[in-house]
Every structure is written in structure tokens, then in C-alpha cells.
C-alpha positions in Angstrom: -7.5 2.0 29.0 -10.0 0.5 26.6 -13.7 0.7 27.2 -16.4 -1.5 25.7 -18.9 0.7 23.9 -22.6 -0.3 23.6 -24.7 0.4 20.6 -26.1 4.0 20.5 -29.7 4.6 21.4 -31.3 7.0 18.9 -33.8 9.6 20.2 -36.7 10.2 17.7 -39.0 13.2 17.8 -42.7 12.5 18.3 -45.6 14.9 18.2 -48.5 12.5 19.0 -48.4 9.8 21.6 -51.3 7.8 20.1 -49.7 7.8 16.6 -46.3 6.9 18.0 -47.8 3.9 19.9 -49.8 2.8 16.8 -46.7 2.9 14.6 -43.9 1.6 16.9 -45.9 -0.8 19.0 -48.9 -2.0 17.0 -47.3 -1.9 13.5 -43.6 -2.4 13.9 -44.0 -4.8 16.9 -41.7 -3.0 19.4 -42.5 -3.3 23.1 -42.5 -0.4 25.6 -39.5 -0.6 27.9 -40.3 2.5 29.9 -42.3 5.6 29.9 -41.5 8.9 31.7 -43.2 12.2 32.3 -42.1 15.0 34.6 -45.7 15.5 35.6 -49.1 14.3 34.4 -50.1 15.8 31.1 -46.5 16.8 30.2 -44.6 15.4 27.1 -43.9 11.7 27.0 -40.4 10.2 26.8 -40.7 6.5 26.0 -38.2 3.7 25.3 -39.2 1.0 22.9 -37.4 -2.2 22.0 -37.5 -5.1 19.7 -34.8 -7.7 20.3 -31.5 -5.9 20.8 -32.8 -2.7 19.0 -33.7 0.1 21.4 -35.2 3.5 20.4 -36.2 6.4 22.5 -39.3 8.4 21.4 -39.6 11.9 22.8 -42.3 14.6 22.7 -39.9 17.1 24.3 -39.0 20.1 22.2 -35.2 20.1 21.7 -34.6 16.4 22.3 -34.4 15.6 18.6 -35.4 17.0 15.2 -37.9 15.3 12.9 -36.4 13.9 9.7 -33.7 11.6 11.2 -32.7 8.4 9.3 -31.3 5.3 10.8 -30.3 1.8 9.7 -31.5 -1.2 11.7 -30.0 -4.6 11.0 -32.5 -7.4 11.1 -32.0 -11.1 10.5 -34.4 -11.4 7.6 -35.8 -8.1 6.1 -38.0 -10.0 3.6 -39.8 -12.0 6.4 -40.2 -8.8 8.5 -41.6 -7.0 5.4 -44.2 -9.8 4.9 -45.1 -9.7 8.6 -45.7 -5.9 8.4 -47.7 -6.0 5.2 -49.9 -8.8 6.6 -51.0 -6.2 9.3 -52.5 -4.0 6.5 -51.4 -0.8 8.3 -53.2 2.1 6.9 -50.2 4.4 6.4 -47.5 2.1 5.0 -47.1 -0.9 2.6 -43.3 -1.3 2.7 -41.2 -3.2 0.2 -37.7 -4.4 0.0 -35.1 -3.0 -2.4 -31.7 -4.6 -3.2 -28.9 -2.1 -2.9 -25.7 -2.2 -5.0 -23.6 -2.3 -1.8 -25.0 -5.7 -0.9 -27.9 -5.0 1.4 -31.6 -5.5 1.1 -33.3 -2.4 2.5 -36.9 -1.7 3.7 -37.5 2.0 4.3 -40.5 3.1 6.4 -41.2 6.7 7.5 -42.8 7.1 10.9 -45.7 9.6 11.4 -43.2 12.3 12.3 -40.9 12.2 9.3 -38.2 9.9 10.7 -36.9 7.2 8.3 -36.2 3.7 9.6 -34.2 1.6 7.2 -34.4 -2.1 8.2 -31.7 -4.0 6.4 -30.2 -7.5 5.9 -26.9 -8.3 4.2 -27.3 -10.2 0.9 -25.6 -13.6 1.2 -22.6 -14.0 -1.1 -23.8 -15.1 -4.5 -27.3 -13.9 -3.7 
């Protein structure tokens, strides 16, 4: 019996709710899908999304280790890079780098040491 798998949802470690919101919501342009706490003043577990990309951000010890890397396909990494740089975010001025395997990559580290690599395939002959 075959099952349809859905894309995985990475869980990224966070240590500061305000910095996570500033980076993922204000800078990268993700939207909050949900927020969960077991009780008031306990660690936040938050889902964010931008288009079909979904990430979970967790302040819970043991949910994830800082230093993760992930690749996120986007339709036009150059346009996204220009959009981000226009925001003049204090902690990042990303650029795009052509990779020998046929991808244009824009790597941005979040405030907690996780690396997000936004990428677009280079058109043939490009």
C-alpha cells in the first residue's frame, strides 16, 4: 500500500521570542500559523509559514539543536534577496551565490545559529 508523503516540517531551536519574531516575521516575511504554550510564561512553540513553506520554531529544550541547515526552494531567489535587502535588517545583508551544481543560493543565519538556504534552480543555459 503506497502512501502520499507530505514535505517535512523542520523544527528550529529558538532562545528568544522577540528575536525569532523579528527575524522570521518582520524580516523574512513569514506569517504565524499557530502559537502554543503549555501555560503562560512557558516556552513558545510556534508555526510559521510563507507560501507552502512551513517551519516550527521552538523554545523547548530538547526539541531541536541550534546549528541546523535547510534548503528552501523559492521561485526567484534574486527577487527575494532584493526584497530582504530593501528592509535594511540590522543583522543581515544577504547575497546570492551561483553554485556549480546549478543552483543560485542565498544563505541567511537566524539569531540562533540555524542556516536557511533559499535557492532557485538556474535555468538551462543560464
